[in-house]
Structure formats: C-alpha cells, structure tokens
C-alpha positions in Angstrom: 83.8 84.3 105.7 85.3 87.8 105.8 83.9 90.4 103.5 86.2 91.6 100.8 87.1 95.2 100.9 86.0 97.5 98.0 86.5 101.2 97.3 84.7 103.3 99.9 84.5 106.3 97.6 82.9 107.0 94.3 85.6 108.4 92.2 85.9 110.1 88.8 88.0 107.8 86.6 87.9 104.9 89.0 89.7 101.9 87.6 87.4 99.0 88.3 86.5 98.7 84.6 90.2 98.3 83.7 91.0 95.4 86.1 90.7 92.7 83.4 93.2 94.5 81.1 95.5 95.3 84.0 95.5 91.6 85.1 96.6 90.6 81.6 99.7 92.9 82.0 100.8 91.6 85.4 104.2 89.9 85.6 104.3 86.2 86.4 106.3 87.0 89.6 103.0 88.2 91.2 101.7 84.6 91.3 105.0 82.8 91.8 106.8 84.7 94.7 106.4 87.4 97.4 106.1 90.9 96.0 105.6 94.5 97.0 102.8 96.6 95.5 103.1 100.4 95.3 100.3 102.8 94.1 101.6 106.4 94.1 98.3 108.0 93.1 95.9 105.9 95.1 92.6 107.7 94.5 89.7 105.4 95.4 92.0 102.4 95.5 90.1 100.1 93.1 93.3 98.4 92.0 94.7 98.3 95.5 91.7 96.4 96.9 91.6 94.1 94.0 95.3 93.2 94.6 94.7 92.8 98.3 91.7 90.5 97.7 93.3 88.3 95.0 97.0 87.9 95.4 98.0 86.1 98.6 101.7 86.4 97.8 101.5 90.1 98.4 104.0 90.8 101.1 103.7 94.6 101.4 101.5 97.3 99.9 102.3 101.0 99.9 99.8 103.7 98.9 100.5 107.4 98.4 98.7 110.5 97.3 99.4 114.2 97.4 95.8 114.9 98.5 96.2 115.3 102.2 92.4 115.1 102.8 92.2 111.8 101.0 95.1 110.3 102.8 93.7 111.5 106.1 90.6 109.5 105.3 92.5 106.3 104.6 94.5 106.7 107.8 91.3 107.3 109.9 89.6 104.2 108.4 92.8 102.2 109.2 93.1 103.4 112.8 89.6 104.6 114.0 86.9 102.9 112.0 84.3 102.7 114.8 84.6 106.4 115.6 84.3 107.3 111.9 81.2 105.1 111.6 79.6 106.8 114.5 80.0 110.3 112.8 78.9 109.0 109.4 75.7 107.5 110.9 74.8 110.9 112.3 75.5 112.6 108.9 73.4 110.0 107.1 70.5 110.2 109.5 70.5 114.0 109.3 70.8 114.1 105.5 68.1 111.5 104.9 65.8 113.5 107.3 65.7 116.4 104.9 65.0 114.2 101.9 62.0 115.7 99.9 62.8 119.3 101.0 65.3 120.5 98.3 66.0 123.8 100.0 66.8 122.2 103.4 68.8 119.5 101.6 71.0 122.0 99.8 71.4 124.1 103.0 72.6 121.0 104.8 75.0 120.0 102.0 76.6 123.4 101.6 76.9 123.9 105.3 78.9 120.7 105.6 80.9 121.7 102.5 81.8 125.0 104.2 82.8 123.2 107.4 85.0 120.8 105.4 86.7 123.7 103.7 87.6 125.4 107.0 89.7 122.2 107.8 89.4 123.0 111.5 87.5 119.9 112.4 89.3 117.0 114.1 90.9 114.4 111.8 88.1 111.9 112.2 85.3 114.4 111.6 87.2 115.7 108.6 87.4 112.2 107.2 83.7 111.8 107.8 83.0 115.1 105.9 85.2 113.9 103.1 83.1 110.7 102.7 79.8 112.6 103.2 80.7 115.0 100.4 81.9 112.2 98.1 78.6 110.3 98.5 76.3 113.3 98.1 78.1 115.5 95.5 77.7 115.6 91.7 79.1 112.3 90.3 81.6 111.6 93.0 83.8 114.3 91.7 86.7 115.7 93.7 87.7 119.2 92.6 89.3 122.1 94.4 90.2 125.6 93.4 93.5 127.4 93.7 92.8 128.1 97.3 92.3 124.3 97.9 88.6 124.8 98.6 86.3 122.0 97.5 83.7 123.4 95.1 81.7 120.5 93.7 77.9 121.1 93.9 75.4 118.8 95.5 74.3 115.8 93.4 70.7 114.6 92.8 70.8 111.4 94.8 67.9 110.3 96.9 68.9 108.9 100.3 72.4 107.9 99.2 74.4 105.5 101.4 76.8 107.6 103.4 77.7 105.1 106.0 78.6 101.6 104.7 79.6 100.2 108.0 80.3 96.7 106.8 82.7 97.9 104.0 84.5 100.5 106.3 85.3 97.6 108.7 86.5 95.4 105.8 88.6 98.3 104.4 90.1 98.9 107.9 91.1 95.3 108.1 92.6 95.2 104.6 94.6 98.3 105.3 96.5 96.6 108.1 98.8 95.3 105.4 99.2 98.7 103.8 101.6 101.6 104.5 99.9 104.9 103.9 102.0 107.9 102.7 101.2 111.4 101.7 103.6 113.3 99.4 105.2 113.5 96.0 105.0 110.2 94.1 108.8 110.0 93.6 109.2 109.4 97.3 107.7 106.0 97.0 110.9 104.8 95.4 112.3 104.3 98.9 109.7 101.7 99.7 110.6 99.2 97.0 111.6 95.6 97.6 113.3 93.0 95.5 110.2 92.2 93.5 108.1 95.3 93.2 105.1 96.3 91.0 104.0 100.0 90.6 100.6 101.0 89.3 100.3 104.6 88.3 96.9 106.3 87.9 97.9 110.0 87.6 95.6 112.9 86.9 94.7 112.2 83.2 95.8 114.5 80.4 92.5 116.2 79.4 91.0 115.4 76.1 89.8 119.0 75.7 89.4 122.1 77.7 86.0 121.2 79.0 87.0 117.7 80.1 89.8 118.9 82.5 88.9 117.2 85.8 92.5 117.2 87.1 92.0 120.1 89.6 92.4 117.3 92.1 94.8 119.4 94.2 95.4 123.2 94.0 98.5 122.5 91.9 97.9 121.5 88.3 99.2 118.2 86.9 100.2 119.7 83.5 102.3 118.3 80.5 105.5 119.0 82.3 104.3 116.8 85.2 103.4 114.1 82.7 107.0 114.2 81.4 108.4 114.1 84.9 106.3 111.0 85.6 107.6 109.3 82.5 111.2 110.1 83.6 110.4 108.4 86.9 109.1 105.4 85.1 112.3 105.2 83.1 114.2 105.3 86.3 112.1 102.4 87.7 112.8 100.5 84.5 116.5 100.9 84.9 116.2 99.7 88.5 114.3 96.6 87.3 111.0 97.4 88.9 107.8 96.5 87.1 105.2 99.2 86.4 101.9 99.7 84.7 100.4 103.2 84.0 97.0 104.3 82.8 96.2 107.6 81.1 93.8 109.1 78.6 94.2 108.3 75.0 94.5 111.8 73.5 95.0 110.3 70.1 91.5 108.8 70.2 90.2 112.4 70.3 92.8 113.8 67.9 94.6 111.4 65.6 97.5 113.8 65.2 98.1 114.1 69.0 101.1 111.7 69.6 101.9 113.1 73.0 102.0 109.7 74.8 103.0 107.7 71.8 106.2 109.8 71.6 106.7 110.1 75.4 106.5 106.4 76.1 107.9 105.1 72.8 110.4 102.9 74.6 107.6 101.0 76.4 104.6 98.9 75.5 101.4 101.0 74.8 98.0 99.3 74.7 94.7 101.0 73.9 91.8 99.7 75.8 88.1 100.4 76.0 86.7 102.4 78.9 83.6 104.3 79.7 83.2 108.1 80.1 80.9 108.7 83.1 81.7 112.2 84.1 79.8 114.7 82.0 76.9 117.0 82.8 75.5 116.1 79.3 74.4 112.5 79.3 74.8 112.4 75.5 78.5 113.0 75.8 79.1 110.0 78.1 79.9 106.6 76.6 82.9 104.6 75.4 86.3 105.9 74.7 89.9 104.6 74.6 92.4 104.7 77.5 96.0 103.9 77.5 97.7 101.1 79.5 101.5 101.6 79.3 104.0 99.2 80.9 107.6 98.1 80.9 106.5 94.5 81.3 107.3 92.6 78.1 104.8 90.2 76.6 106.8 87.1 77.6 106.7 88.3 81.3 103.0 88.8 81.5 100.8 86.5 83.4 97.7 85.1 81.6 95.1 83.5 83.9 94.5 79.9 82.8 91.5 79.2 85.0 
C-alpha cells in the first residue's frame, strides 16, 4: 500500500486542524464529478495533501505561492527527490553530530542560515536548506525582513527529523498530479476548469501588533491586500467558481472590529475553533476563533454520511 503524502514542513498556521470544518463546506460536486482544485497560497499544503489523498475525482490540482523559495522546494521534491534526500541526510547527520554542544549547534544553524540567505546555492541545495531551517528553527516559523533575508532563530529541538525520506518520496509521487506556479494569486484564474474549487489561506490579518507573523515575503500583506483578495473572490463568484477562505477572527479579539464581517457580508461567514501555537510565551497559546468564509451555500455543501 502506498504511503499517503503529508506536509513536509512545519508551518505557522498550518490548516490540518481545520480539515473537518473545511470538509463540511465542500460542494457536492467534489464527490459527484471531476473537478479542479486550486490553492493560491499553498504554504505547507495541508489541505492540498488531504484533497489529493481523499478525493479520487480530482482531475487537476494547481498550487501557487509568491514565496519563490517555498515553490522551488515543491518543484525540487517533484522533480529530484533522491538528490534532495541525499543532501538532507548529510545535513541531518552533521546537525545531530553536534547535539549536546549548544555553541557548535548554534554555529552550524546560523552558518546554514547565512548560506541560505546568499541564495547562491543550486536549486536542490537551496531546497534542502529551506527544509533544514524549517525543521530546526523556532516553531517552524518562516519570516523574512525587507531585504528578503530569513531571520528566524534556532529552535530548541533535540535531534529533529530533517530528512523524512519516506514522506518526501510520497510527496513527490503525489505532486505528479499537481501544477506548481509561483506568482500573484490572481494569475491562478487562468487555470480554472468547468468545476473548480479554490481554497485560500492568505497571510492572516494580525490580531494585534505583536502577533503579526505575516512577514512571509518582503512585501507586506496589509488591509489593502485583504480587500484586493475579497474583490478576487467576488470575481470568482460571478464566474461560478467555488471558493473557501480562512483568516483570523479579529472580532474574537475586539468585538467592535467588523473588518471581515463587513468585507465579506455578501458571503457565508463561519467562526470555528482553532489553536494558537505560535507564541514565545506558552501562557498565550491556546484556543481562539478563526473564520471560514465561502460562496458555497448551505444546500450545496457536502455532508459526509459515513
């Protein structure tokens, strides 16, 4: 039996915990006919891999992200998994060898971070460095500054798994059915089919100044970008494409903040429970609300009967 692919990255805001709620919002067409799935902000791909593993009627999948380093990693896993595994095995062996010596461990991590930031390595080595930093940094956080330099400090993991050979091969196999793009999310419109579902997981609107983890690229995803995304969703609705979007529930933090309630007032807004896992203060982690917004009406939604 083939191993099911799962996300190969740890990712701030990964959507595994929302799968049950997203499933409830899916249109019936997903189980009744061939369809196209498009994810314009792919991140770690939690929803992508769930769709690939569970919906045999999927005819085509398209993923996109503006983060060139992330998309390079997807492309390398799709095209050169064995070469990538070879480099990751070396990185894992070397990093584990300095376990117990904190100074040497930090020196190794920051040396690899500096090499990553030069972006002079070959594409396969750059992808390996991307995965290495993701598996060894603080909380799997991806953050860059205005100069596009990755600046996340080392995490406190002991002998973390850097090379998951079995999953990389499973992901490579799964990506054979996926077209991988890099650019602005609006360009994905040209990849739609007759029966298309979009899932949007954009950089979340921060709940406060200290919770702003959306320095995901050197360009900020601000309120104007949130409005542009809503306009794109309206365009998709007019074109009869299905879409589901997740974002932070700013109203949960401030009951007078109706930003998303006003912005998406023409569509269905559902508040769902999620967990906050990214905070240096453990006491500030815990449950919170997130938004699932969709143009799929309740009578279109698929409810699993099994």
